[in-house]
C-alpha positions as CSV (number, residue, x, y, z in Angstrom):
1,X,-0.8,-5.4,-66.5
2,X,0.4,-9.0,-65.8
3,X,3.2,-7.5,-63.7
4,X,0.7,-5.4,-61.7
5,X,-1.5,-8.4,-61.0
6,X,1.5,-10.4,-59.9
7,X,2.6,-7.6,-57.5
8,X,-0.9,-7.3,-56.1
9,X,-1.0,-11.1,-55.5
10,X,2.2,-11.0,-53.6
11,X,0.9,-8.1,-51.4
12,X,-2.3,-10.0,-50.7
13,X,-0.2,-13.0,-49.5
14,X,2.2,-10.8,-47.4
15,X,-0.5,-8.6,-45.9
16,X,-2.1,-11.2,-43.6
17,X,1.2,-12.5,-42.4
18,X,2.2,-8.9,-41.5
19,X,-1.1,-8.2,-39.7
20,X,-0.8,-11.5,-37.8
21,X,2.8,-10.5,-36.8
22,X,1.5,-7.1,-35.6
23,X,-1.3,-8.8,-33.6
24,X,1.2,-11.2,-31.9
25,X,3.5,-8.3,-31.0
26,X,0.6,-6.5,-29.5
27,X,-0.4,-9.5,-27.4
28,X,3.2,-9.8,-26.3
29,X,3.6,-6.2,-25.2
30,X,5.1,-5.9,-21.7
31,X,2.8,-6.0,-18.8
32,X,3.3,-2.8,-16.8
33,X,2.8,-2.7,-13.0
34,X,1.9,0.9,-12.0
35,X,3.3,2.1,-8.7
36,X,1.9,5.2,-7.1
37,X,5.2,6.1,-5.2
38,X,8.7,7.2,-6.2
39,X,11.3,4.6,-7.3
40,X,13.3,3.2,-4.4
41,X,10.5,3.2,-1.9
42,X,9.0,0.1,-0.2
43,X,6.1,-0.2,-2.7
44,X,8.5,0.2,-5.6
45,X,10.8,-2.6,-4.2
46,X,7.9,-4.9,-3.9
47,X,6.7,-4.2,-7.4
48,X,10.1,-4.9,-8.9
49,X,10.4,-8.2,-7.0
50,X,6.9,-9.1,-8.3
51,X,7.8,-8.1,-11.9
52,X,10.9,-10.2,-11.8
53,X,9.2,-13.3,-10.5
54,X,6.0,-13.0,-12.7
55,X,8.0,-12.6,-15.9
56,X,8.9,-16.4,-16.3
57,X,5.4,-17.4,-15.1
58,X,3.8,-15.4,-17.8
59,X,6.5,-15.8,-20.4
60,X,6.2,-12.1,-21.0
61,X,8.2,-9.0,-20.1
62,X,6.9,-7.4,-16.9
63,X,8.0,-3.8,-16.1
64,X,7.4,-1.3,-13.4
65,X,6.1,2.1,-14.2
66,X,6.2,4.8,-11.4
67,X,3.4,7.4,-11.3
68,X,3.9,9.0,-7.9
69,X,1.7,11.5,-6.3
70,X,-1.2,12.1,-3.9
71,X,-0.8,8.8,-2.1
72,X,-1.3,6.6,-5.2
73,X,-4.2,8.6,-6.5
74,X,-2.5,9.6,-9.8
75,X,-1.5,6.0,-10.5
76,X,-5.1,4.9,-9.8
77,X,-6.4,7.4,-12.3
78,X,-3.9,6.1,-14.9
79,X,-5.1,2.6,-14.3
80,X,-8.8,3.7,-14.8
81,X,-7.9,5.1,-18.2
82,X,-6.0,2.1,-19.3
83,X,-7.4,-0.5,-21.7
84,X,-8.6,-3.7,-19.9
85,X,-6.3,-5.8,-22.1
86,X,-4.1,-7.2,-19.4
87,X,-1.2,-5.1,-20.2
88,X,-1.7,-2.6,-17.2
89,X,-1.8,-3.7,-13.6
90,X,-1.5,-1.5,-10.4
91,X,0.3,-2.5,-7.2
92,X,-1.9,-0.6,-4.7
93,X,-2.5,-0.4,-1.0
94,X,-5.6,0.0,1.1
95,X,-4.8,3.8,1.7
96,X,-5.4,4.4,-2.1
97,X,-8.4,2.0,-2.6
98,X,-10.1,2.2,0.8
99,X,-9.1,5.7,2.3
100,X,-8.8,8.2,-0.5
101,X,-12.4,7.7,-1.8
102,X,-13.6,8.4,1.7
103,X,-11.5,11.6,2.2
104,X,-11.5,13.2,-1.3
105,X,-14.4,14.8,-3.0
106,X,-13.0,14.1,-6.4
107,X,-10.7,11.1,-6.3
108,X,-11.0,10.6,-10.0
109,X,-11.7,6.9,-9.7
110,X,-14.1,4.5,-8.0
111,X,-12.3,1.3,-6.9
112,X,-15.5,-0.7,-6.8
113,X,-16.5,0.2,-10.3
114,X,-13.3,0.9,-12.1
115,X,-10.9,-1.8,-10.7
116,X,-10.9,-5.7,-10.6
117,X,-8.9,-7.3,-7.7
118,X,-6.3,-9.8,-9.0
119,X,-4.3,-10.9,-6.0
120,X,-2.9,-10.2,-2.5
121,X,0.7,-9.4,-1.9
122,X,0.9,-8.7,1.8
123,X,0.2,-6.4,4.7
124,X,2.3,-3.6,6.1
125,X,1.6,-2.9,9.8
126,X,2.2,0.5,11.4
127,X,4.2,1.0,14.6
128,X,3.5,3.5,17.3
129,X,7.0,4.6,18.5
130,X,8.4,7.1,20.9
131,X,11.7,8.6,21.4
132,X,12.8,7.5,24.9
133,X,15.3,10.3,25.2
134,X,12.4,12.8,25.0
135,X,9.7,11.0,27.0
136,X,11.8,9.0,29.3
137,X,12.6,5.2,29.6
138,X,9.6,4.7,31.9
139,X,7.0,5.4,29.2
140,X,6.4,2.0,28.0
141,X,2.7,2.0,27.0
142,X,0.2,4.2,25.2
143,X,-1.4,5.1,28.6
144,X,1.9,6.1,30.0
145,X,2.7,8.3,27.0
146,X,-0.8,10.0,27.3
147,X,0.0,10.7,30.9
148,X,3.3,12.1,29.9
149,X,1.5,14.4,27.3
150,X,-1.0,15.5,30.0
151,X,1.9,16.6,32.2
152,X,3.6,18.4,29.3
153,X,0.8,20.6,27.7
154,X,1.4,21.3,24.1
155,X,4.0,18.6,23.6
156,X,1.7,15.6,22.9
157,X,2.6,15.8,19.1
158,X,2.5,12.5,17.2
159,X,4.1,12.5,13.7
160,X,2.1,10.8,10.9
161,X,3.3,10.1,7.3
162,X,0.5,11.7,5.4
163,X,-2.5,14.0,5.9
164,X,-6.0,12.3,5.8
165,X,-4.5,8.9,6.5
166,X,-5.3,6.2,8.9
167,X,-2.4,7.2,11.2
168,X,-3.7,10.7,11.4
169,X,-7.2,9.6,12.3
170,X,-5.8,7.1,14.8
171,X,-4.7,10.1,17.0
172,X,-8.3,11.0,17.5
173,X,-9.1,7.6,18.8
174,X,-6.0,7.8,21.2
175,X,-7.3,11.1,22.5
176,X,-10.8,9.6,23.2
177,X,-9.4,6.5,24.8
178,X,-7.0,8.3,27.2
179,X,-8.3,11.8,27.4
180,X,-5.0,13.4,26.5
181,X,-4.3,16.5,24.4
182,X,-2.6,14.6,21.5
183,X,-2.1,16.2,18.1
184,X,-1.3,14.7,14.8
185,X,1.6,16.3,12.9
186,X,1.5,15.4,9.3
187,X,4.5,14.8,7.1
188,X,5.2,13.8,3.5
189,X,6.3,10.2,4.0
190,X,7.8,8.1,6.8
191,X,11.3,9.2,6.3
192,X,11.1,12.9,7.2
193,X,8.8,12.0,10.1
194,X,11.2,9.5,11.5
195,X,14.1,12.0,11.0
196,X,12.3,14.6,13.2
197,X,11.5,11.9,15.7
198,X,15.1,10.8,16.1
199,X,16.1,14.5,16.3
200,X,13.7,15.1,19.2
201,X,11.4,17.5,17.2
202,X,8.5,15.3,18.0
203,X,8.2,12.8,20.9
204,X,6.2,10.1,19.1
205,X,5.1,8.9,15.7
206,X,3.1,6.3,13.8
207,X,4.8,4.9,10.8
208,X,5.5,1.8,8.7
209,X,7.4,-1.0,10.4
210,X,10.2,-0.7,7.8
211,X,10.9,2.9,8.8
212,X,11.0,2.4,12.5
213,X,12.4,-1.1,12.9
214,X,16.1,-0.3,12.5
215,X,15.9,2.4,15.1
216,X,13.9,0.3,17.4
217,X,16.5,-2.4,17.2
218,X,19.2,0.2,17.8
219,X,17.4,1.4,21.0
220,X,16.9,4.9,19.6
221,X,13.1,4.4,19.4
222,X,10.7,2.4,21.6
223,X,7.8,0.4,20.2
224,X,4.5,0.8,22.2
225,X,1.9,-0.7,19.9
226,X,1.2,-2.2,16.5
227,X,-2.0,-2.0,14.4
228,X,-3.7,-5.1,13.0
229,X,-5.9,-7.8,14.5
230,X,-3.0,-9.6,16.3
231,X,0.5,-9.3,17.5
232,X,3.3,-9.6,15.0
233,X,5.3,-12.8,15.1
234,X,8.7,-12.1,16.6
235,X,7.6,-9.0,18.4
236,X,6.4,-9.0,22.0
237,X,4.3,-5.9,21.5
238,X,0.6,-5.5,22.1
239,X,-1.9,-4.5,19.6
240,X,-3.9,-1.2,20.0
241,X,-6.8,-3.3,21.1
242,X,-4.8,-4.9,23.9
243,X,-3.7,-1.4,24.9
244,X,-7.3,-0.4,25.3
245,X,-7.9,1.4,22.0
246,X,-10.6,0.0,19.7
247,X,-11.0,0.6,16.0
248,X,-7.4,0.1,14.9
249,X,-7.4,-3.6,14.0
250,X,-7.0,-3.0,10.3
251,X,-3.4,-3.1,8.9
252,X,-2.6,-1.7,5.5
253,X,-3.0,-4.3,2.8
254,X,-1.0,-4.4,-0.5
255,X,-2.3,-6.1,-3.7
256,X,-2.6,-6.0,-7.4
257,X,-5.6,-4.7,-9.3
258,X,-6.6,-4.3,-13.0
259,X,-8.9,-2.2,-15.0
260,X,-12.6,-3.2,-14.9
261,X,-13.4,-5.3,-18.0
262,X,-10.3,-7.5,-17.9
263,X,-10.9,-11.0,-19.1
264,X,-11.6,-13.5,-16.3
265,X,-9.1,-15.8,-17.9
266,X,-6.4,-13.3,-17.5
267,X,-7.5,-12.7,-13.9
268,X,-7.0,-16.4,-13.1
269,X,-3.7,-16.5,-14.9
270,X,-2.3,-13.5,-13.2
271,X,-3.5,-14.5,-9.8
272,X,-1.8,-17.9,-10.1
273,X,1.5,-16.1,-11.1
274,X,1.3,-13.6,-8.3
275,X,0.5,-16.3,-5.7
276,X,3.5,-18.4,-6.8
277,X,5.9,-15.5,-6.5
278,X,4.5,-14.3,-3.2
279,X,4.6,-17.8,-1.7
280,X,8.3,-18.2,-2.5
281,X,10.8,-18.1,0.3
282,X,12.9,-15.6,-1.5
283,X,10.1,-13.1,-1.9
284,X,8.8,-13.5,1.7
285,X,12.3,-13.1,3.1
286,X,13.1,-10.1,1.0
287,X,9.8,-8.1,1.6
288,X,10.1,-9.0,5.3
289,X,13.2,-6.7,5.4
290,X,10.9,-3.9,4.3
291,X,8.4,-4.6,7.0
292,X,5.8,-6.4,4.9
293,X,4.2,-9.7,5.8
294,X,3.7,-11.6,2.5
295,X,0.3,-13.2,1.9
296,X,-1.4,-14.9,-1.0
297,X,-5.2,-15.2,-1.8
298,X,-7.9,-15.3,-4.4
299,X,-9.3,-12.1,-6.1
300,X,-12.4,-12.7,-3.9
301,X,-10.1,-12.6,-0.8
302,X,-8.7,-9.3,-1.9
303,X,-12.1,-7.9,-2.6
304,X,-13.3,-9.0,0.9
305,X,-10.3,-7.5,2.7
306,X,-10.5,-4.2,0.8
307,X,-14.2,-3.9,1.7
308,X,-13.3,-4.6,5.3
309,X,-10.6,-1.9,5.1
310,X,-13.1,0.5,3.6
311,X,-15.6,0.0,6.5
312,X,-12.8,0.3,9.1
313,X,-11.5,3.5,7.5
314,X,-15.0,5.0,7.3
315,X,-15.4,4.6,11.1
316,X,-12.0,6.3,11.6
317,X,-12.9,9.2,9.3
318,X,-16.3,9.6,11.1
319,X,-14.7,9.4,14.5
320,X,-12.3,12.1,13.6
321,X,-15.0,14.4,12.2
322,X,-13.1,14.8,8.9
323,X,-14.9,16.3,6.0
324,X,-13.8,15.2,2.5
325,X,-11.9,17.9,0.7
């Protein structure tokens, strides 16, 4: 009996220590950053740079978990289902948070209710480019391209990287602005679209700066316009508004969100870590190679920009006459 009591006493001493150790281990679980696109893509590269930089700031392991599919929709659904304990974040873009809810009848998430903005990472402008070997070297504006398309019935095809995306709906605005018979040709990503553009299968395309820039610099593609509210530094290229096309002043935004219910203390902590990484020269220089303009901000800044994107995209969808599917 004495032996049993002594053993029980030892267990009662050890048990709290073991439970405390388990609790500490749970708190120190790696922070995972969800990415809605395959490994090796632009968003994945940004996520891994963020993870590497955030790790020492948080004194915790930070890992990237790819959940590709449906333009980030799958990853968004995973985030919604995650516990709001700070262990799961999502590097998303305004296509996922501000366009998919407008174009999908059943997106599986509501960004306003299910997510909390944590911090901005940057913007990723889209370029409107043409193949000068197809349209001719004298086509140097959107108006000139539209005139070329009018003179070549059935050839005014403009490649876009995804269906039900801002680039696809942009084509409708171009048609209205210039009265040309332009048609959006959808692809699954920038890479195959640019490949067809270089091969002369399509005369023009709208794609991320990173996908087009090497070919623009090589003279194989010509840059006619860029979306966003102002010209890009280092590029003497007009915005759509300067080219006479309204409604395309919203560039794609990239940022981090967390599940609703996350502690405000963690929001502040994570925002500070993200801002420090994004503000570093090493990060800015590296993401610039991928066509991203790094930018920092508060959670409120990100919420405001996301809402602005939602309103701009709603106008695009309405102008195109698109019905959610």
